[in-house]
C-alpha positions in Angstrom: 0.2 -0.1 0.0 0.8 3.7 0.1 2.6 5.0 2.7 1.2 7.8 4.9 3.0 10.4 6.9 0.1 11.2 9.2 -2.8 9.2 9.3 -6.2 9.7 11.1 -8.7 6.9 11.3 -12.1 6.6 13.2 -11.5 9.9 15.1 -14.3 12.0 16.1 -14.1 15.5 17.2 -10.4 15.8 16.5 -8.4 19.2 16.0 -5.5 19.4 13.7 -3.9 22.6 13.9 -0.8 24.3 12.7 1.1 21.1 11.5 3.7 21.2 8.7 4.1 17.9 6.9 6.5 18.3 3.8 8.1 16.1 1.2 7.1 12.7 2.4 7.3 9.9 -0.1 3.6 8.6 0.1 0.3 10.6 1.1 1.1 13.4 3.6 -2.2 13.3 5.4 -4.6 10.9 5.4 -8.1 10.9 6.9 -10.6 8.2 7.0 -14.0 8.2 9.2 -13.0 11.4 10.7 -16.2 13.3 12.0 -17.0 16.5 13.4 -13.2 17.5 13.4 -11.2 20.3 12.2 -7.9 20.9 10.0 -6.6 24.4 10.3 -3.6 26.4 9.4 -1.6 23.3 8.2 1.0 23.7 5.5 0.9 20.3 3.7 3.2 19.7 0.5 4.5 16.5 -1.0 7.0 15.5 -3.2 5.3 12.5 -4.3 2.8 14.5 -6.2 4.6 14.2 -9.4 4.1 10.3 -9.2 0.3 10.8 -8.9 0.0 10.6 -5.2 -2.2 13.3 -3.1 -0.8 15.6 -0.7 -4.2 15.2 1.4 -6.8 12.3 1.1 -10.0 12.6 2.9 -12.6 9.4 3.0 -15.9 9.2 4.7 -15.3 12.5 6.7 -18.7 13.8 7.7 -18.7 17.3 9.3 -15.1 17.5 9.1 -13.9 21.2 7.8 -10.8 22.4 6.2 -10.0 26.1 6.9 -6.8 28.4 6.1 -4.5 25.5 4.9 -1.9 25.3 2.3 -2.0 22.2 0.4 0.1 21.0 -2.5 -1.5 19.6 -5.3 -3.3 17.4 -6.0 -5.7 16.6 -2.9 -8.7 14.5 -2.7 -11.0 16.3 -0.6 -15.1 16.0 0.2 
């Protein structure tokens, strides 16, 4: 499978704020089934993007909001 620098799975009411995730080999930030949460003020760029990898992937994230972030391309957000 694809490596992930940071992975949040099955979280509720989680606050990820002010993180810097740069130049990882796989997906920089992966969220799966993360609900009622916030991702704010993060700088996330992935050196693997040229290989078709995503800097941010969010799957089944109900009520999770993203504000004031700098994401490298591409991303896979709801």
